[in-house]
N, C-alpha and C positions, 0 to 999 in steps of 0.2 A: 302259523295258521294258514290254511288254504281252504278254498271252497267256492262254490258257484251256485247260482239259482236259476232254474229254467221253469217258466210257466207256459203251458201250451193250451190255448183255448179254455182257460179256467172259467167255470161258471158256477153260480150259486143263486138259488131263488128262495125267497121267503113268501109263501103263499103266491100271490099274483105279481110280486115285485121281483124283477131281475136285479139283484144287488150287485152281482158281478156277471158280465155278459161277454164271454169269449175273450178274456184278457190273456195276452201272450207277452212274456218278458224273457230276457236272457242277460244275466249279469255275469261278468267276468270275475275271476278271482281277485279279491281285494277291492272291487268296485263299490262305490257308495251311490245308492239310488234314493232320491227323495220322491215319495209318492204323495202328491198334493191334490186336493179337491175339496169341494164344499161338503158339509155334513151330509151323510147318507149317500155319498157317491160310490161307496164300496171299498174304499182303501183299507179300513181296519178289518173288513171281512176277508180281504186277501191275506193279511197278516195272520189271522186266526186259522185260515186254511193251510198256509205254509207251516205254521207251528203245529198243526195236527189237532187243534182244539175245535175245529169245525170241518166236517167232511164236504168236499165239493160235490156238486151234482153233475159236473162234466169237466172234461179236460184232464191234464196231467201236471204233476209237480215233480221236479227233479231237484234234489239237493246234493251238492258235491258229486255230481255225475251218477247219482243213484235215484231211481224212481221211488217216491214215497207215497204217491197217491195217484189214482186213476187207472182205468183199464183193469179193474179187478185187484189192484195193488193197494195195500194200506199198511203203512208203518206207523207204529204208535209214537206219540209225541216224544217220549223219553229216549227213543231210538233214532231220532231224526238229526241229531247234532245241530240243534237250533238253540240259540240263546235269545232271550226276550227280555226287554226292559219295558215295563208298563208305566202308564201315566202316574199311578199312585205308588210306584216302586215295589209294592208287595213284599216288603221285608218282613222277616219273622221277628216280632217284638221281643221274644224270649231268648233270642240268640245274639251273641256279640257280632261285631263286624266280621271277625274271622269265621265265626260260626255260620253266618249267612253266606259268605263267599264259599266256604267249604261244603255247604249243603249240596248234595247231589254228586259228590265226588267219591261215592262209596266204592267204585271200581279200583280206586287207588289204595295203596297201603297207608297206614297212619303217617309214616314218614314222608311218603310221596305227596299226600294231601297237604301236610303242613308246608312243604316246599312250594307246592303250586299256589297255595294261599298267599305266601310271602311274595312270590313272583307277581301275582296280580295286584296285591296291595301296593307294591312298588310302582307298578304300571300306572295306577290311578293316584299315586301320591298320598296314600292313607296309612302308611306303616305305623305312624304314631297313634292312630285311633283304633287299632285292631281289637282292643279289649272293651271298647265302648258299645253300648246298646243303641238301637235306632233312635229312641226318644232323647238320647243325649247328643244327637247330631243335628246340624242345620239341614235345611232342605237340599242345599247343594251337595253336602256330604252324603246324604242319603241317596241322592241320585248317582253319585260316583260308586257307592257300595253296590247299588243295583246293576250298574254297568260292569263292575268287577265280577259280580256273581254270574252275569251272563257270559263273560269271557273265560271264566275259570275252567269249564269243561272242554275248551278248545273247539268251539262250534264251527261248523261249516259256514253258517250265516248268522248274523245278529239282527234281530228285528226290534225296532224302537217305535213304540206306539205313543206318539205325542208326549215324550218324556219331559218336555220343558214347559208344558202349558200351565202348570200350577205355580210357576215361579214368576217373580217380578221381572220386568223387562231387562234391567241391567244384568241380573244374575242369569237370566235365560240366555243372553248373548254370550256371556263368558263361559257358561257351561257347554253351550253348543260348540264353541271353539275347542274347549278341553276335550269334549267327547270325540270330536272329529280327530283330534291329535292322538288320543289314546287308541282309537280304532285303526288309525294309520300305523302307529307303532306296532300294534298287534297283527297287522296285515289282514284285518277282518273284512269280509264281504258284509255289507250292511244295507238295510232298507229302513229308511225313516219315513213314518207316516206323519203328516202335518197338514194343517190348514193355513199356516203362516208362510206367506211367500218369501219373507226375508230368511226364515229358517231353511226353506227349500233351496233358495239360490245360494246360500252360504254353505250348505252341507253337501249337496249332491255333485258327484261327477256327472251324473245325468239326472234329469227331472222328468217324471211322468205326470202329466196333468189328467185327472180323471173327472168324468161327469156322467151321472146316471149309469154306472156300471161299466163304462167304456173308457179306454185311454184315448184321449183326443190327440195328444202329441207327446213324443218322447225325444229328448236330445240334451245337449249340454245346456247349462244355465244361460250362457250367452246366446245360443241359438234360439231358445224359447223366448227369452226376454226381448231380443232385438228383432226376431223374425217369427212371431207367433203365426200359427196356421189360421186362426180365426179370432174374432173379437173377444170371445169368452176367455181363451187362453191369454190374450193380451191384457185384459183387465184383471184377471185373477192373479197375475204375477206382478201387478203394479199399476199405478195410475196411467191412464192413456186416454187421449182425446182423439176423436175421428172427425176431421174437417172435410167438407165436400170438396171434390176436385173435378176438373173438366179436362177433356182432351182439347189441345189447341194445335196450331199448325206446326209442322215439322216433327210430329210424333211426340211432342212434349205434353206434359200434364201440368196444369195450373191450379193453384189453390190460393186461399187468402193470405197464406204466409210464405209464398214462394212458388217458383216454377221449376219443374224437374224435366230432365230428358236430354236427348230423346230416349224413349223407352219402348221396347217391343212388348206390348200388352194386348190382351184380347180386346176386340172392338166393342163387345156388348157389355151392358151393365153400368149402373151408377158407380162412381168412384168415390173413395174417401182415403185421405192420407192419415196415417197414425202418427201422433205427436205425443211424446212423453215429456213431463215437466222439465227434465234436464236437457232436452234437445231444442228448447226455444228460449229466446231472450227478447228484449225490447229496448227501445230508446225513447226518451222523452221527445214528443213532437206534437205540438198543438193541433196540427192538421192530420195526425195519425188516425188510422181506421179502427182503433181499439181503445177501450177505457178500462182502467183498473177498477174492478168491482169489489174485491176484498184483498186484504193484506194480513197474513198470519205469520208472526214472528216465531221461529222454531229454534232459536239459538244460533247454530252455525249457518243456517239458511233462512230465507224468507219465502213462503209460498204465496204467490200472487194468483188471483183468479181474474182473468181478462175477459171482457165482453167485446166481441167484434161487432162491427156495424151491422153485419148480417144477422146478428142474434146468437151466433155460435159462441160457446164458452171454451176457454183455453187456460190450462194451468201452467204456471211457469215457476221454477225454483231457481232463486238467485242468492248471491251473497248479500248479507245485511246492508252493505254499503256499495253504491249510494242508495239512499232511501227514496222510495217513491210513494206518494200518498194516494189513497183511494180517491177516485174521480179524475185522476190525471189522464190525459190523452197520450197515447204512445204508438210508436211504429213497431210492429212485431216482425221478427225475422228468425229463421231457423239457423242453428249453429252448424258450421261446417264440420264434417267428420262423421256424419250419420247418414247412410244411404236412405233414400225414401222407401217407405213400406206402404204399399197401396192395397186397399181392400175393395171388393165388390160384393154386395149382398152379404156382408159379414165374413167373407173368406178372403185370405190373402191371395193376390194375383201377381204381386211383384215384391221382392225377387221371386222368380219362378223356381220352384224346387228347393227353396232354402237359400243358404248363403253362398253356395258354390258358384264361383265365377262372377259374382256381383260385388265388385269393390267400389269404394268411393270414387276412384279415378274413372270409373266407367260412366258416372252419372253426375251432371251438374245439379247441385242442391241449393235452393234458395237464390236463384239468379233473378233476372228481371221479372217482376210480378206482372203476369199477363191475365190475372183473374178478372179484374174489373173490365178490361177490354173485351174479354170473351163473354162476360155475363151481362154486359150492357149497363153496368152500374156507373 
């Protein structure tokens, strides 16, 4: 299977609302993209336009190096070589597993169709269930049938519209891994729409974060999680706190949890340092500048909520042992190995231009704390 997807200035309006506003994307053959954003941001609208179920108001769509929409061009959905997996699977209740997978393969002879169905059944591990009907299958098995049906016609791109959202958490995680593995074996180009940051981070070779019809940032999961362009992207992909920071002597930046630098950053604007729960820890210290406000046991980890003397709140995820009680005074420190990420007015200003050239060896993180000296505390 081979294929690619290109969107150029894609736009769609519903009355006065710009559901999709000038979105451009370029997926390589075999690439997996996770399209994530809050409800109503336009991500499912993009999938419907790519599938040909909704006509765009502007822009162009190219699938497998062929234009299928835009500039006076319109290719019908069944001619686009697009496979789609819906949230409710949309299986035909009166057809067996084999019948559902073979539906739409009319261009093949009976023998060729039977062979292709067997190939796809083997791909998703459902050979033994080929004669069952959808109501005789579990939710996870139905999801695999839907995936197999989308792969059977050898599509140029597979679109997945929140296919795991109706499943319980454990099954959702296992099926996401299975789905990704099946798509890899098939060599499929795929787009997953989701509002779940764990699904997006685990599925995509790249992630595109959307808001109000726009793509705010696109890049690898590591790039977006570690170096988000703005606070919205940062918090949508996981928990993040933003602590006030100040410029101090020598081009350094001081915060309540450590001093960084020297850094070459713009001189204007208030600063904040992004801290994720796994990047911070603490030690018991009666004179420490923070108090444990809450403690939530989560099995393999414990999530602590800390209140700093300034009133700032900070989340910290640690191993269950040693145990710290609510009300204990602690000294907070940042864990070595994570470059500082600084924001001004909600936008990232360090590292400049992403991850390129900014390695941990370039910057001291969590050295002598100069926050109290510079703030007069």
